[in-house]
C-alpha positions in Angstrom: -66.2 -38.2 40.6 -63.8 -40.4 42.4 -63.5 -40.1 46.2 -60.9 -42.1 48.1 -60.4 -42.7 51.8 -57.2 -44.1 53.3 -55.5 -44.2 56.7 -52.0 -43.7 55.5 -50.3 -44.8 58.8 -48.3 -41.6 58.9 -45.7 -39.9 56.7 -48.3 -39.0 54.0 -45.8 -36.6 52.5 -43.8 -39.7 51.4 -46.8 -41.7 50.2 -49.3 -39.4 48.4 -47.6 -40.1 45.0 -48.5 -43.8 45.4 -52.2 -42.7 45.0 -51.7 -40.9 41.7 -52.8 -43.9 39.5 -56.3 -43.6 41.0 -56.7 -40.1 39.7 -59.1 -39.3 42.6 -60.9 -36.0 42.7 -61.0 -36.0 46.4 -59.0 -37.9 49.0 -59.8 -38.3 52.7 -56.6 -39.2 54.5 -56.2 -40.2 58.1 -52.9 -39.9 60.1 -51.5 -37.3 57.7 -49.3 -34.3 58.4 -50.7 -30.8 58.5 -49.6 -29.3 55.2 -49.4 -25.8 56.5 -46.7 -26.9 59.1 -44.8 -29.2 56.8 -41.3 -28.4 55.6 -41.8 -30.5 52.5 -42.3 -28.1 49.6 -43.8 -30.7 47.2 -46.3 -31.8 49.8 -47.4 -28.2 50.4 -48.0 -27.8 46.6 -49.9 -31.0 46.5 -52.1 -29.9 49.4 -52.9 -26.4 48.2 -56.6 -27.3 48.0 -57.1 -29.0 51.3 -58.6 -29.0 54.8 -56.9 -30.4 57.8 -57.6 -30.9 61.5 -55.7 -32.5 64.3 -54.1 -32.0 67.7 -50.7 -33.3 66.4 -49.2 -31.6 63.4 -47.8 -35.0 62.3 -50.9 -37.0 62.5 -54.4 -35.7 61.8 -57.3 -35.8 59.3 -57.1 -34.2 55.9 -59.3 -33.8 52.8 -57.3 -33.1 49.6 -59.0 -32.1 46.4 -57.9 -31.5 42.8 -57.4 -27.8 42.0 -60.6 -27.4 40.1 -62.8 -28.9 42.9 -64.4 -26.4 45.4 -64.2 -27.6 49.0 -65.8 -25.1 51.4 -65.6 -25.9 55.1 -69.1 -26.2 56.6 -67.7 -25.5 60.0 -70.2 -27.8 61.6 -69.6 -27.9 65.4 -67.4 -30.7 66.7 -67.3 -29.8 70.4 -63.7 -31.2 70.3 -64.7 -34.6 69.2 -62.0 -36.3 67.2 -61.8 -36.1 64.2 -64.3 -34.7 61.7 -64.2 -32.3 58.7 -67.5 -31.4 57.0 -67.3 -29.5 53.7 -69.4 -28.5 50.7 -68.2 -29.9 47.4 -68.7 -27.8 44.3 -71.7 -26.2 46.0 -73.7 -29.4 45.3 -73.3 -31.9 48.1 -71.9 -32.4 51.6 -68.8 -34.5 52.4 -68.0 -35.6 55.9 -64.5 -37.0 56.4 -63.8 -38.8 59.6 -61.1 -40.5 61.7 -62.8 -41.9 64.7 -60.2 -41.5 67.4 -60.0 -42.8 71.0 -59.7 -39.2 72.1 -58.5 -40.3 75.5 -62.2 -40.8 76.4 -62.9 -43.5 79.0 -66.4 -44.0 77.7 -66.9 -42.5 74.3 -63.9 -43.6 72.2 -63.9 -44.4 68.5 -67.5 -45.0 67.4 -68.6 -43.2 70.5 -67.0 -40.0 69.1 -69.1 -40.5 65.9 -72.2 -41.1 67.9 -71.8 -37.9 69.7 -71.0 -36.0 66.5 -74.2 -37.5 65.0 -76.3 -36.2 67.8 -75.0 -32.7 67.3 -75.2 -32.5 63.5 -77.8 -35.1 62.3 -80.2 -32.5 61.1 -77.6 -31.1 58.7 -76.7 -34.5 57.2 -78.6 -34.2 53.9 -77.3 -35.0 50.4 -74.1 -36.3 52.0 -71.2 -38.7 51.6 -69.5 -39.8 54.9 -66.2 -41.6 54.6 -63.2 -42.6 56.7 -61.7 -44.8 59.3 -64.4 -45.5 61.8 -62.2 -47.9 63.9 -65.5 -49.8 64.4 -67.5 -52.9 63.4 -70.6 -54.5 64.7 -68.6 -57.5 65.9 -67.5 -55.3 68.8 -70.9 -54.2 69.9 -71.5 -54.4 73.7 -74.8 -55.4 75.1 -75.1 -52.6 77.6 -73.9 -49.7 75.4 -76.5 -47.6 73.6 -74.0 -46.2 71.0 -72.7 -49.4 69.4 -71.7 -49.6 65.8 -75.1 -51.2 65.1 -76.9 -48.3 66.8 -75.0 -45.7 64.7 -75.7 -47.6 61.4 -79.4 -47.8 62.3 -79.6 -44.1 63.2 -77.9 -43.2 59.9 -80.3 -45.5 58.0 -83.2 -43.8 59.7 -81.9 -40.5 58.3 -81.6 -42.1 54.8 -77.9 -42.7 54.9 -76.5 -46.2 54.3 -73.2 -48.0 53.9 -72.3 -48.1 50.2 -70.2 -51.3 50.5 -73.0 -53.2 52.3 -75.7 -51.9 49.9 -73.7 -52.6 46.7 -72.6 -56.1 47.7 -75.7 -57.1 49.7 -73.6 -57.9 52.8 -74.7 -57.6 56.4 -72.8 -55.5 58.9 -70.3 -57.7 60.7 -70.1 -60.3 57.9 -67.8 -58.4 55.5 -65.7 -60.6 53.3 -63.2 -57.8 52.2 -61.0 -56.4 55.0 -59.9 -52.8 55.1 -57.4 -53.1 58.0 -54.8 -55.6 59.1 -53.7 -55.4 62.7 -50.0 -55.3 63.1 -50.0 -55.7 59.3 -50.7 -59.4 59.7 -53.0 -60.9 57.1 -54.7 -63.2 59.6 -55.7 -60.2 61.8 -58.0 -58.6 59.3 -61.0 -56.4 60.0 -63.5 -54.1 58.1 -63.4 -50.7 59.8 -63.2 -48.1 56.9 -66.5 -47.1 55.4 -68.4 -45.0 52.8 -71.9 -44.0 53.7 -74.2 -42.1 51.3 -77.6 -40.6 51.5 -80.4 -41.6 49.2 -79.4 -39.1 46.5 -76.2 -41.2 46.0 -77.8 -44.6 46.4 -79.9 -43.7 43.4 -76.8 -42.9 41.2 -74.6 -45.3 39.3 -71.6 -45.9 41.5 -68.9 -48.4 42.3 -66.8 -49.1 45.3 -63.4 -50.9 45.5 -61.2 -51.9 48.4 -57.6 -52.4 47.4 -55.6 -55.5 48.1 -53.3 -56.5 50.9 -50.3 -57.4 48.8 -50.3 -54.1 47.0 -50.6 -51.8 50.0 -49.4 -53.5 53.2 -45.8 -52.1 52.8 -47.3 -48.6 53.0 -50.0 -48.9 55.6 -52.0 -51.3 57.7 -55.2 -49.9 56.0 -56.2 -50.4 52.4 -57.4 -47.5 50.2 -61.2 -47.5 49.6 -62.4 -45.8 46.4 -65.9 -44.8 45.3 -66.7 -43.7 41.8 -69.9 -41.7 41.5 -71.4 -41.0 38.1 -73.0 -37.5 38.1 -75.3 -36.8 35.2 
């Protein structure tokens, strides 16, 4: 099964066809339009099997699946944290899509939103893939904050959930050599802020992870698609 995450930088209705070559089973897309409120007929057809959340119909978080994939909303509580969609895939595992948003919070923006969500739903996070734009990296940890990126990674690890990129490539958090985001689309302003995390069930499977290249995608978005291919027996 191929799962892709991509912050499309808006106007996904004009960009989704660019992902066709990946033949992904599931796509987690940040900054996409709400299909139900779109006037684009082709986009609505493409998104017939999807879940979406957001406060702005033009820019939210969506999970899009092939027609033969079952995605059932878990309806895990969010307490208005932004933005999270948890669903059950084919009745066999949980998928949590995320776009960690500033949420106009003076103290708990971005990774703080995920930290709060984790406190609410940690007990449910079993047999799970977590993927999306976290807007976070350990290089931005603050010494006097108890919900740093490093704290979240540690707490997930204590629950048997680890970053697939860092596990597969034996790279430490904060020392990533493959960027996923280019600020202002400038190659010299590169960061690694998009992640796949997986519980032990997935770490024990044959899987691969690829981050797409700047030259191929920068015209479409400041983020690169990240694709995980999991071999189910």
